[in-house]
C-alpha positions, -999 to 999 in steps of 0.1 A, spaced: -296 -420 656 -286 -438 626 -252 -432 614 -244 -435 576 -214 -460 566 -191 -450 541 -191 -467 509 -167 -476 480 -132 -465 482 -139 -443 512 -151 -474 532 -118 -491 524 -97 -461 534 -116 -453 566 -134 -485 580 -108 -511 569 -79 -497 590 -102 -492 620 -114 -527 617 -81 -542 616 -67 -520 645 -97 -525 667 -105 -563 664 -100 -580 696 -115 -615 691 -108 -620 653 -76 -599 638 -63 -601 605 -34 -626 607 2 -610 604 20 -622 571 28 -659 573 66 -652 579 58 -635 612 29 -652 623 34 -663 661 10 -692 662 6 -712 694 -6 -746 691 -33 -756 718 -15 -760 750 17 -743 736 36 -714 745 32 -679 730 58 -673 700 65 -711 695 62 -721 658 34 -740 649 41 -777 642 37 -789 606 -1 -789 596 -19 -820 605 -35 -841 574 -69 -856 578 -70 -893 584 -66 -911 550 -99 -926 554 -118 -893 563 -128 -880 528 -164 -868 537 -168 -830 543 -188 -821 571 -210 -792 569 -207 -768 599 -217 -736 610 -200 -710 635 -226 -724 659 -209 -758 658 -175 -740 670 -192 -716 696 -175 -717 732 -191 -711 764 -168 -682 776 -179 -654 796 -173 -621 779 -137 -610 785 -128 -644 799 -94 -656 788 -93 -687 766 -80 -720 778 -77 -752 760 -103 -766 785 -129 -742 770 -130 -764 740 -163 -781 735 -166 -821 727 -180 -808 692 -150 -787 685 -127 -816 696 -147 -839 672 -142 -818 642 -103 -812 649 -84 -828 619 -115 -834 596 -126 -820 565 -153 -793 571 -174 -766 549 -182 -736 569 -200 -705 555 -191 -670 566 -176 -637 549 -140 -630 541 -128 -600 563 -119 -574 538 -80 -565 533 -60 -545 508 -56 -576 486 -88 -587 466 -75 -616 444 -50 -643 448 -59 -646 487 -36 -676 501 -46 -664 537 -75 -646 551 -97 -644 581 -134 -659 576 -158 -642 600 -194 -651 610 -212 -621 596 -202 -590 574 -193 -567 600 -227 -550 602 -228 -556 638 -198 -578 652 -167 -562 653 -144 -541 676 -133 -548 711 -150 -576 728 -156 -596 695 -159 -635 702 -129 -659 695 -151 -684 681 -165 -660 654 -136 -661 631 -114 -688 614 -79 -681 600 -78 -696 567 -45 -706 549 -50 -720 515 -33 -750 506 -3 -747 481 -13 -738 447 -49 -728 459 -61 -691 464 -93 -674 468 -109 -642 456 -124 -615 480 -162 -612 479 -184 -592 498 -210 -621 497 -210 -652 519 -187 -678 508 -183 -715 516 -148 -727 526 -139 -764 526 -107 -774 544 -94 -792 572 -103 -778 604 -77 -773 635 -76 -754 668 -44 -731 666 -41 -702 690 -29 -672 672 -16 -645 696 -11 -608 693 20 -589 701 6 -585 738 2 -620 742 -36 -620 738 -55 -644 717 -64 -629 680 -80 -661 670 -81 -701 681 -93 -718 649 -76 -723 616 -87 -739 585 -63 -755 559 -83 -743 529 -89 -765 500 -118 -746 482 -137 -714 482 -171 -711 466 
């Protein structure tokens, strides 16, 4: 049976709160002032350290995809830093460009933080969403992005940063210090 999806304003009113409420693997980040980020290997609730800057000699941008940051975690398995692949460790603190979709929110312009997801929510949302299918993007000071329903390419410095929800479970494990969104 094919179920019609709501569209327009109705979609925002009906679908968006549902998506935000039920995202288990990739949630919209809480406002920056209350974000309880946990650096890899840190403790929940611990304030994230100052964002690492890329090495001075690393100006090249590496084009990556969500496949490059995929983890081999069994469905429902808890994330531990041991699950990080050599490829993910190699990308950390380097400039990357990754393509995906901006998870919708109530703000459409002047986005200084957002969640970049693997696809446009046609199939992958709700409980059980993979942790490696989202990246929390925080734009550099003075930079912002505009919401688009089309795929975007985000350039920035890639980091592993555990973001935990109120219950202590992981909402996301990747972050990007955004420099540009096209």
